[in-house]
C-alpha positions, -999 to +999 in steps of 0.1 A: +624+350+618+602+369+639+590+389+613+577+357+595+560+347+624+543+383+630+534+380+593+519+348+597+500+358+627+483+389+613+475+368+580+456+344+601+440+369+621+433+387+587+418+351+573+401+344+607+382+375+606+371+377+574+357+343+570+333+353+604+317+382+590+312+368+558+291+341+580+273+367+597+262+383+568+251+353+550+217+348+536+203+315+545+168+307+524+146+278+533+117+275+506+082+254+519+049+245+504+020+260+517-018+260+510-036+292+514-072+287+521-100+318+523-132+323+536-155+350+527-186+364+540-187+331+562-179+312+531-155+293+513-143+316+488-110+296+472-079+277+480-043+284+461-013+265+465+019+280+469+055+286+484+069+303+513+105+313+508+121+323+544+153+346+539+174+347+573+197+374+572+213+385+606+181+384+631+154+391+602+134+366+586+120+379+553+089+357+540+075+358+507+046+339+497+047+331+455+081+339+451+090+338+415+119+347+394+119+361+358+158+365+354+169+397+369+137+405+389+118+388+419+078+388+422+062+376+452+024+369+450+014+382+485+025+403+510+060+406+524+068+399+560+096+405+578+096+388+615+128+393+639+127+362+665+147+378+693+121+411+693+083+394+691+064+431+700+060+432+659+061+421+629+066+444+594+044+439+566+053+460+533+074+482+558+043+491+578+046+479+615+019+458+628+018+455+666+019+428+690-017+428+709-022+396+724-010+359+727-025+328+732-017+292+744-033+264+726-033+228+743-034+201+716-029+162+728+005+168+749+017+196+727+015+235+739+008+264+710+018+300+714+001+318+689+006+357+687-018+381+673-007+415+656-030+445+647-018+458+610-037+495+603-018+511+574-029+552+585-050+569+558-062+541+540-099+527+541-107+486+550-070+471+549-071+465+587-069+431+599-050+407+621-020+381+612-016+354+637+019+335+642+033+305+649+068+295+653+076+327+635+051+319+605+022+335+593-005+313+600-036+330+598-053+366+586-086+382+596-100+410+584-134+426+599-139+450+577-142+425+543-152+397+570-128+377+559-103+348+572-073+334+555-056+303+568-014+296+559-013+255+561+023+244+565+031+205+563+027+188+596+003+216+607-028+218+618-029+254+632-060+263+615-081+237+632-075+250+666-084+287+652-112+279+635-126+259+670-115+289+691-147+303+711-131+334+724-130+362+706-091+361+701-092+347+664-127+367+663-142+337+648-178+343+664-184+305+666-189+301+627-184+272+612-165+274+575-167+244+561 
């Protein structure tokens, strides 16, 4: 009788332990519509509708823009971002670290928004450097001085591009441009 209870307890512990590890490594995936609006040389260049798929695994959120499946392979149409919500000091862009260099709080009505600015520069490559901006652990904008390029990632119910476009400081480096 004691042996049966002992076997039952061991079996129960084994089941509970295996369930917990499955949940820990479980991959969560959510997809959101996004519009990418790009300005080049102070003029509207183009706009594209795509999707953002966020894969959450442990503490890393992988952001895939324009993810498409063609059977066995996955294709993304834009850069791959990795954001760790527990470590804001850097984000990874195709495994290249972009370091946090600044933060700015915007007040819109009675809401406050904290935007983080990351500097991206791949050593040994010319003119690819730029600044990525995040809000709520999502990429919301890109700014490249080398290409005079501004890219805004617009999500449902988000107007983050508006307060960045109206920024008169050097945080976004918009230099009081009026992009329409």
